N, C-alpha and C positions, 0 to 999 in steps of 0.2 A: 632494362631493369636498373633502377638507381641503387645507390649504396644502402639506403634505408630499407628497401625491399629485400635486398640480399641479406642484410643483417637479420630481418624478421624471419626469413626462410631458414636461415642457419639456426636461429633460436628454436624453431619448431623441430628441426632435425635432432637437436641435442636436448630435447625437453627432459627434465629430471623430475619425475613425479613419484607418487607412492607405488605406481605400477613397476617402477624400476627396482624397487627394494624386494629382494628375495631371501628367504631363509632356506638353506639347503639342509636336508636331513643328514644324519651322520654318514651313511654309506655313500650318498651322492657327493658329499664334500670330499670324502677320501678318494672316490673314483675320479673326480674332476681334478683334484690336486694331489695325486699320489706322491709326488716329490716331497711334500711336506711331511709325509709319514715314513717313507722308506728310501728317501734319497732318489737316485736315478733309477730308471727302469731297466734298460739294457736287455740283452737276449740270453744272458747266462755265460757269455764268453769271458767275462771278467768277474773276479771274486767279489767285487762290491756291487754287482748288479742286483736289482730288486728281488729276484726270485730267491736269492740266498738270504736276503733280509727277512723274507717271509718265513723261510725255514728257521732262521735264528730266533725270530719272535715266537714261533711255536715251541722251540727248544727251551727258551729262557724260562718259561713257566715250569717246565719239568726240572730244570737246573735249580730253580729257587726251592722246589720241594726237596731236592737232595740236600741243599745247603741247610735246610731246616731239620734234616735228619730222617727224611722219609724217601725210601726207594733207591736202591743201589744200582739199578740197571735201567737204561733207557734204550728202547728199540726204535731205530730209524730205518724206514724203507723208502726208497725213491725208485719208482719203476714207471717208465713212459710218461714222465712229467707229473705223476701223482705222488704226493708226499704223505707219509704216515709216521706219526710220532706217538709212541706208547710209553708212558712212565708207570712207575709203581709207587707213587706217592699216596697222599691221602684221598685224592679225588676231589673234584669240585663239589661243594655242597649241592645236592641234587636239585633243590628248589631254585638254584641260581644259575644252572647250566646255560639257559637261553640268555639270561641277562648279561653274564660275563662275556658272552660271545657277540652280543648285538646291541648293548647299551653303552654309549660312551661314558667314560669316567666311572665305570663300574669295575670293581676288582677287590681282591683281598689284600692288595699291597698297601692300601691306605692305612690298614691296621698294623702298626709297627710291632704289635705283640705276635701276630701271626707270621709276618715276614719282616724281620728286623733289617736285614741288609740285602735286599733283592735288587735285581736289575730293573724290572718293569714297575714303575711307580705311578704312571699317569693313566693307567686303565685304557690305553689305546692299542697296544701291540696286536693282540689276537683279533681285535675288531677290524684292524687294517687288513689282516690276512683274510678274514671273512669277506670283507667288502671287495677285495681284489681277486677273489677266487670265483671261478664258474661253478665249482662244487666245494662245499665246506661242511665237514661233519665233526661233531664233538660228542664224545660219550664219556660219562663219568661213572666209575664203579666204586661203590662205597658201602662197606659192611653188608655184602650180600644183595645189594640193590643196584640198579643202573638206570641212567637217564640219557637218552640220545636226542640230538636235534640235527637237522640238515638244512643247509642254506644254499642259495644261488645268488651270487653278487650281493650278498648281505641280506637277502630276503629269505625269511624262513619258509621252507616248503614241507618239512616233516617235523612234527613235534610229538615224539613218542612219550607215552605215559611212563611213569616209574614202574619198573618191573623187577622180578627176581633174577639173580645171576650167580654163577659159580666163579666168575672172573675175580682175580686178585684186585685189591684196591688200586686206584690210579685213574689216569685220564688218557683217552685216545683222541688224537686230533688228526684229521685227514683233510687234504685240500688239493685242488688242481688250480694253479694260477690261471687267471682269465686271459685267453689268447687274444681277446680284443684289446687288452692293455699291454700284455707282454708279447710282442710280435715274434713269431718264430723262435720261441725260447727253447733252451735245452739245458737241463741240469748236467753239469760235468763233475765227474768223480774227483778230478784234481782240485776243484774248488771246495767241494763238500768235505773231503777228508781233513784238510788243515783246520777247518772250522770246528769239526768234531774233536780233533786231537787237542786243540786248545782247551776245550771243555774238560777233558780228562786230566790234562796237565794242571789245570787250576783246581781240580777237585779230586785229589788223591783218593783212591778207593772206588770211584765211580767207574762203571763199565758202560760203554756205549756200543751197541751192536748195529752196524750199518750194512744193510744188505747181506747179513751173515758174517761180516768181518768184525772182530772184536777190537776195541780200543780201550786200553787201561794204562794207568800210570801209577808207579809206586813212589817216584822221586819228585813229583810235582814240577816246579819250574826248572829243575836241573835237566829233566827229560826234555823240556821245551827248548832249552839252549842247545842241548846235544842234537836235537832234531833239526834246528835251524842254522847252526853254525857251519859255514862252508870252509873255514880254516880251523886248524887245531888250536885249542886253548894253550896258553903258555904255562898255566898251572891249573890244578884241579879247581873246578867251579866252586866258589864260595857260596854256601847256601844258608840263609838266615831266616828263621821263622819266629813269629810272635803272634799275639792275638790280633786278628784283623790285618796282618801284614805278612808278606813273604817276599823275599828278594834273593836274587842270584847275580853274581858278577864274576867276570874273569877278564883277562886281556888276551888279545891275539896279535898277530903281526900285520893285520890289515890297517889301512888308514881310516881315520874318522872314528865315530862312535856309532853304536848300534844298540837300540833298546826296544823292549817289548813291554807294554804297560796295560794293566787291566784294573777295572773297578767292578767289584761284585760279579766277577766272572765275565764282564763285558770287555772285549778287546778294543781299547781306546787307541785306534790306529793313528790319531792325530795328537795323542798325548794329553796335555792339560796340566792343571795345577800339581797333580801328584808326580808327574814325570819331571817337571821343572824342579820341584823340591828334592826329588831323588838324585838328580844330577848334581845339584848344589851340595847336598849332604855328602855324597861320595867324594867330591873334590875337596871339600872342607875337612872331612874326617881323615882322609889319606894324607893331606898336607900337614895336619896337626900331628898325626902319628909319626911321620918321619922328621918333623920339626925342621923342615927345610923350606926355603922360599920358592917352592916349585910353582910354575905357571899351571893354572887349572887345565889349559889345553894339553899340556904334556902329561898330566895325570890321567886325563880321559882319552888320550890318543890310543886307539886300538881297543878301547873298552867295549865289552859286550855284556849287557845286563837285562834283567827283567824285574818288574815290580808288580805285585798284585795286592790291592788293599780292599777292605770292605768298609763302606761308608753308609751311615744311616741317611736315608732320603737324599741320594746324590742328585746334583744338578748338572745336567749335560747341556752342551751348547746347541744340540739339535736332537730331533726325535730319534735319529739313527745312532745316537749315543757314541760318537767316535772321539769326542773330546770332553774331558771333565772340566766343569766350571766351578765346582764346589771349592770354597775356601776353608770349610770346617768339616770335621769328621762326622758331625751330627749336631743336633740342636744343643746338646749339653757337652759336646766333646771338644777337644783341642783343635787348633787349626791344622789343616792337612800338612802344612810346611813344618810346624813344630812336632807333630806326631811322627812324621817320617824322619826328620832331622834328629830327634832324640833317639829313635830306634837305631838308625844307622850309626850314629856316634857311639852308642854303647856297644852294640853287637859287633860291628865291623872292627872297632878298636880292640875289643877283647879278642876277636878271632886272630887279628894280625899279631898281637902280643904272644899268643899261644903257638901259632903256626909260623915259625920263623922261616921255614923253607919257602913257603908261599910269599911271605913279605919280602924276602930277598929277591925272588924272581920279579915281583911287582916293582921293586925299587930299580932293578936293572932296566926294566922296560921303560919306566918313567925317565931314567937318565938317558937312555938311547934316544927317546923322543925329544928330550931337551937338547941333546947334542946335535941332532939333525936340524931342529928348528933354528938353533943358533948359527949353524953352518950356512944356512940359506937366508939369514936375517937381512943381509944387505940386499940380496936379490928380491926378497919379499917386499921390502920397503919401496924399492924402485918400481916393482910391478904394481903395487897398490896405487902409487901415485899415477902411474901410467893408466891404470884402469879407471881411476877417479876422473882423470882428464877425459878419457875416452867416453865415459858415461855421460858427460855433459853434452857430447855430440858423437855418440857411438854409431858410426856408419854401418857397423855389422849388425846392430840391433835395431829393429823396428818394434818398439815396445807396444804393449796393449794397456788398457786403462785399469783392468781388474787383476789383482794379484792374490795368490794363495795366502801370503803373509799379511795381507791387509787386516786390520783389527776388526773392521766392520764392513758390511756390504753383502750383496747377494751374488750368486754365481762364482764365489771364490774358487770352488772346486772345478769350475769349468776353465780356469785359466790354463793356457797351453803355450808352449813355445816350439816352433818348428825350426829344426836345425837343417839348413839346406846347403847345397853346394852350387856355386856359380850364380852369376847375376840373372840369367834367364829364369831359372827355377825359382829363386827367391823373389824375383820380380812378379811372376805369375801368382805366387802365394800371397805376396804383400797386397796385390791389387784385389784379390778375391776374399781375403780373410775377414773375420769379424774383429774390428779394431778394439772392441771392448774386452774380448777374452783371448785373442790369439796374437802372439808376438812371433817375430821371425828373426833368426840369427843366421847370418850368411857366412859360410866357410869360404876360405880362399884356397881352392884345390884340396888335396888330401892332407888331413892332419898327420902329425907325427905319430909313429908307432911308439907308444909310451911303455911297452912291456919291459919289465926289468929295470926301469929308470926310477929314480927317487922323486919325491915330491918337489924337489928343486925345479924340475922341468915344468911343473904347472905354472911357476912364476916366470921362468926364463922364456917359455914359449908364449908369444903374444896372443896367439889364437886361444890357447887353453886358458890363459889368464883372463882374457876378456869373457870367455864362456863361463868360467867360474864366477866372475863378478856379476854377469848377467843373471845367473841362476841364484846368486847370493848364498853359496854353499861353503864358503871358505871355513866357517866356524861350525859346520855341521848342517844337516838338512832341516833343522827347526825353522830356519829363516827362508826356506825355499820359496821362490817367488811364483813358480808355476807348478800346478798339480801334475800336468802331463808334459814330459820332455819328449818331443816327437822327432825322431830321426827321419827326415824326408829326403831320400836320395833316389837316383835312378835304379831301376831293377836290372841293371847290367853288371858286368864284372867289376867295373870301377865303383859303381854305387854300392855293391856288396862289400867291397874292400873298405870303403869309407865307413859303412855301418860297423864293421868289425873293429876298425880303429877307434871309433867313438865309444863302442861298448867296452873295449879294452881300457880306455881312459877312465870310464866310470867305474869299472870293476877294480882297477888298480887303486884309485884314489878316493872314490866316493861310492863304495859298494852298497851302502844303505839306500842309495837312490834307486838301485835296481831291486834290492831285496824288499823294499817297501812299495814296489809296483809303480814307480813314477816314470819309467822309461818305456817308450813305445816305438814301433816301426809303422810309418804311414804306408798303407796299401793303396796303390794307385792303379787304374785300369791299364791292362796291356793292349786292349783292343776297343775300337769304337765300331759298332755295327749299326748301319742305318739305311733306311729307305726314305722316300719322300714324306712319309707319315710319322715315323717313329725312330728314335735314336736309343740304342742300348749300349751301355758301357760294360765291358767284360773284364774280370780280374784273372781269369784263367782260361785254359783251352775248353773245358767243359761248358763254361758259361758262353763262350764264343759259339760253340756248336748249337747250343740251345737257342741263342739269339738268331742264328742263321735259319734254324727250323721255324722259329716264330715269325720272322719277317718275310719268309718266302724266297723265291728264286732271285739270285743275283743282287743281294744287298751290297752296299759299299762297305768294305772292311778296311779300316785304318789301324795299323799297328803303331803304338806310341813307342818311340825309341828312348825318350827321356822326358823328364818333367817339363823341360823348357819348351817341348812341342805342344803342351797342353795350354790352351788359351786361358786367360783369367776368367772368362765367362764360364768355361767348362770346369775350371778348377773349383768353382763355388760348389759344384755338386759333390766333390770328393772330400772337402774339408768342412762341410756343413753338417746338417742333422744326420746325413747318411754316411758320415765318415767311417772308414774301416781302419781300425787300429789293431796291431798285434802287440800284445804286452810282452816285454822282455822279462823273463822270470828265471829264478834260480831255485833248484831243489837241493836237498841235502846231499844227494849223490853227484851233484855238479861241483867237483872239486876245482875251485877257481884257478889255483896255481897250475894244475895239470892241464886244464882247458886252455889257459892263456899260453902255456909253454908249447902246446901242440899247434895252435892256430897262429900264434904271433911270435913264437920263438925262432931259433936258428936251425931247427930240424928240417931243413929244406927238402931232403930226399923223402923222408917219412911222410911229410905233408903232400908232396908232389904225387907219391904213389897212391895216397888216400884219394886225392882229387881225381886221378886217372881212373881208379877202381869205381868211383861213384859218379862219374860224369854222365850227365843226361843230355843227349843231343835233341834239340827241339827243331822240328822242321820249320823253315821260314815260310811265312804266309805271303802268297803272291798278291 
């Protein structure tokens, strides 16, 4: 076959005709491209998995009703994967129950008179829940009448006529996420409760009842900070409220800054224009109040705060609404920056003039931060120069192409960095990784135990300094280059120790990295069980026994002693689409100082007795 014939055959293969053009209906589009509507899918093991987005979308409509002054209680029930949300608002207009559940770009939020400052503005949310559920039911109760409809995968299967009812006004939404999309999913209480708590913190007076447990807040964002702070505040939390804005701030003895931001009740985990304006306004106002030439980094060092604003017609940078893009408060309102700046300038300045005890403690904290910064200024300068040179050809870092702090592009949230120990492990991961989204940072042996040390050590220790530079977190996690910081060490005693040392480093100097859910542990298989037809990788003893039963008599069993023993070809299975990650998390009752003191301090005998009492001996596999 000559070149001309090959070209003609190729043209036939890739013909582009009217038959290639398809128009997907609304539910088919959502089911084919769920990521566009709810972010990632997941199985429920992480708080940002899709099943929690479905719950949030169902909740947002009820919250919007409360914000408009209707319905003080919302009941949420989650049993065996089935979710039920019942509010006591006005109820959906009965003639539109089916439309708002199954017609794209249909909703009451377009009418700013009915919903001035709501979360859901594009008429997509509840439709996405419908399309991605194997069972979806919506009932509206309104002035003694009710209307219900049931769907399967977005297709209506029951359309009940309007009938009489004794039920209170409001809306009931029930759904079961589709198992063909959400594989082996499970709703976890530890991810649902923080989501519901945030709703009550942001809506003082609202009561949410979750599986019989009541959540209620009297003090708004003050309760939110008290719930989330793992170190004691240096002074009572400053609480400032105005029309369409509520802020709280305090300082603690932790390094770095920590903020929680919300727009119209939506937790903007990635911040946005409002958080940027808030940080700038705090630094500027405090600097002007003391009339001293403080460095903004010293003012904000150890600061913990939260901001909640209400914006007309907010613009978010994605359907999942995790980052605010709006520059203005509304069509006729001031800019977000001016609105927040003017409020903080007036209210915080007044507060500090009146509350001298708080302003004196704040001043002392800023001066202590300044003193420490100046004491290590020389070391910091040398370390930065060293990191800059290393970044030009950093042997420890094999970078990827996509980064979380890129201004544009797709898959930014997929960007990851594996922190490995030793050349063999980092070599295997480097050869099998996705070069677009996965970077590798190689440790040289065990890192230093940083417990009880000052931030000077971050700059003096070459490994810590290069890691800090690779993550781009010296000035806070706003510039973080990787969404997932994955500790990838062997599952033996040395590997566990390295994990503890790295987590200690993050907790000491960059606690927000863990609190915001960016740090993970890579789970790798302990066993490979195979016969001539099939290979099964097992992550625990139970999986090994199941694999042996499945493969029949005398399968070959290999126990992996370390990551270096796993070939690059095999490693592809463990860091690809089936990657198993365990998120490192902190709860309110995890007191950081006490935890680190026990595990990493000098209480050798106490820790030794704990290890002996809790030691588990695992039989070696022949």
